[in-house]
Structures are given as structure tokens and as C-alpha cells.
C-alpha positions in Angstrom: -165.8 168.0 -337.0 -162.8 165.8 -336.1 -163.1 162.1 -336.1 -161.0 159.8 -333.8 -160.6 159.0 -330.2 -159.7 161.6 -327.6 -156.7 161.3 -325.2 -159.0 161.3 -322.2 -161.1 158.3 -323.5 -157.8 156.4 -324.2 -156.4 157.0 -320.7 -159.8 156.0 -319.1 -159.8 152.8 -321.1 -156.3 151.9 -320.1 -157.1 152.5 -316.4 -160.1 150.2 -316.6 -158.0 147.5 -318.3 -155.4 147.8 -315.5 -158.0 147.5 -312.8 -159.6 144.4 -314.4 -156.2 142.8 -314.8 -155.4 143.4 -311.2 -158.6 141.9 -310.1 -158.0 138.8 -312.2 -154.4 138.4 -310.9 -155.6 138.7 -307.3 -158.3 136.2 -307.9 -155.9 133.6 -309.4 -153.4 134.1 -306.6 -155.9 133.5 -303.9 -157.6 130.5 -305.6 -154.9 128.7 -307.4 -156.7 126.4 -309.9 -153.6 124.3 -310.6 -153.0 123.5 -306.9 -156.7 122.7 -306.5 -156.7 120.4 -309.5 -153.6 118.7 -308.3 -155.1 118.1 -304.9 -158.3 116.8 -306.5 -156.2 114.2 -308.4 -154.5 113.1 -305.1 -157.9 112.8 -303.4 -159.4 110.8 -306.3 -156.3 108.4 -306.3 -156.6 108.0 -302.5 -160.4 107.1 -302.8 -159.6 104.6 -305.6 -156.8 102.9 -303.6 -159.1 102.8 -300.5 -161.9 101.2 -302.5 -159.6 98.6 -303.9 -158.2 97.7 -300.4 -161.8 97.5 -299.0 -162.9 95.2 -301.8 -159.8 93.0 -301.4 -160.1 92.7 -297.7 -163.9 92.0 -298.0 -163.2 89.2 -300.4 -160.6 87.7 -298.2 -162.9 88.0 -295.1 -165.7 86.3 -296.9 -163.4 83.4 -297.9 -161.9 83.1 -294.4 -165.2 83.8 -292.7 -163.5 86.1 -290.1 -162.4 89.7 -289.7 -159.1 90.9 -291.2 -156.4 92.9 -289.4 -153.9 94.8 -291.4 -150.4 94.6 -289.8 -148.2 97.0 -291.9 -147.7 100.7 -291.8 -145.9 102.4 -294.7 -146.2 100.9 -298.2 -142.9 100.9 -300.1 -142.5 101.3 -303.9 -142.0 100.0 -306.6 -143.8 96.8 -305.4 -145.8 97.9 -302.4 -147.2 95.2 -300.2 -149.2 95.0 -296.9 -149.9 92.2 -294.6 -153.2 91.1 -293.3 -154.5 88.4 -291.0 -157.8 86.7 -291.1 -159.1 85.7 -287.7 -156.3 83.9 -285.8 -154.7 82.6 -288.9 -151.2 83.3 -290.3 -150.4 86.7 -291.8 -150.8 86.9 -295.5 -149.3 89.4 -298.0 -151.2 91.3 -300.6 -149.4 93.2 -303.4 -150.7 96.4 -304.8 -150.9 95.5 -308.5 -153.7 94.9 -311.0 -153.5 91.1 -310.6 -153.9 91.0 -306.8 -155.5 94.1 -305.2 -156.6 95.5 -308.6 -154.8 98.7 -308.5 -151.2 99.9 -308.5 -150.2 102.8 -306.2 -149.6 106.1 -308.1 -146.3 107.7 -307.6 -146.0 111.5 -308.0 -143.1 113.7 -308.9 -142.5 114.7 -305.3 -142.1 112.4 -302.3 -145.1 110.1 -302.2 -145.8 108.0 -299.1 -148.8 105.7 -299.0 -149.7 104.1 -295.7 -152.3 101.8 -294.3 -153.5 101.7 -290.7 -154.4 98.6 -288.7 -158.1 99.5 -289.5 -157.4 99.3 -293.3 -157.6 103.1 -293.8 -155.3 104.3 -296.6 -153.4 107.5 -296.0 -151.4 109.6 -298.5 -148.6 112.1 -298.0 -147.2 114.0 -301.0 -144.2 116.2 -300.5 -144.6 116.1 -296.8 -148.3 117.3 -296.9 -150.9 114.8 -295.7 -153.8 114.5 -298.1 -157.1 114.2 -296.2 
């Protein structure tokens, strides 16, 4: 009686491994986990900035006892600022830093454009792609 592995068993094992490797590669190509993780970071940062803007404007509206209107579009770096107006008063500037709004705007390796609408909604574009 001979001991060992036959050539047929070896070929079948190799074929099974190739099929499994192909399935894993196709799965990773269709559901890129790195791209999804990067988008999740962008979304989390956007939520954090929107929350900080909402808290800042709410605090200013309570102090001024009137509604706030934001009057700037694109926020520039490295010292991004936006303007707001309480009621019919003069326009004020708020700076995105830890002392004023409570958060600094993250800047990513690619082109990062933060913007704020007149309704106070923060938007983010990274590398030409709008982040919802």
C-alpha cells in the first residue's frame, strides 16, 4: 500500500483554491472596503461640522433673540470663516476653530471644499465629488 497524495487530489485542491481566490477578488472589487471607510470618515466629519455650526448659531440666536441668516458660500482654508446676521443687525463673522465654533474644518489629501448655505446647511466636496 502506497502512502501519499495522488496527483488528482492535488489538482482538484488547486482548482478549488483558485475558484475561492477568484470569488474573494471579485467581492473586494465590487465592495471596496477602503473607499467605503474613507467615505464614512467624510460623512462623520460633515456631521460633526454641521452639529458645531448648529450649536453656534443656536447660541447666537438665543443671545440675539432673533433668527440667524448665513451670508457666505465657500469656506476658505486655513482660517475658514462664515458670516451670519441675527435679525436685522449687522453681519458678524464666526471662525471655524476650537475657540469660536468649537471645531476646525478637516482638510484631506485631495481637494477639499467646505461650503455653507444661507440655511446653515454644511456641504462637503472632496476631489470633485459631493459628499451627501
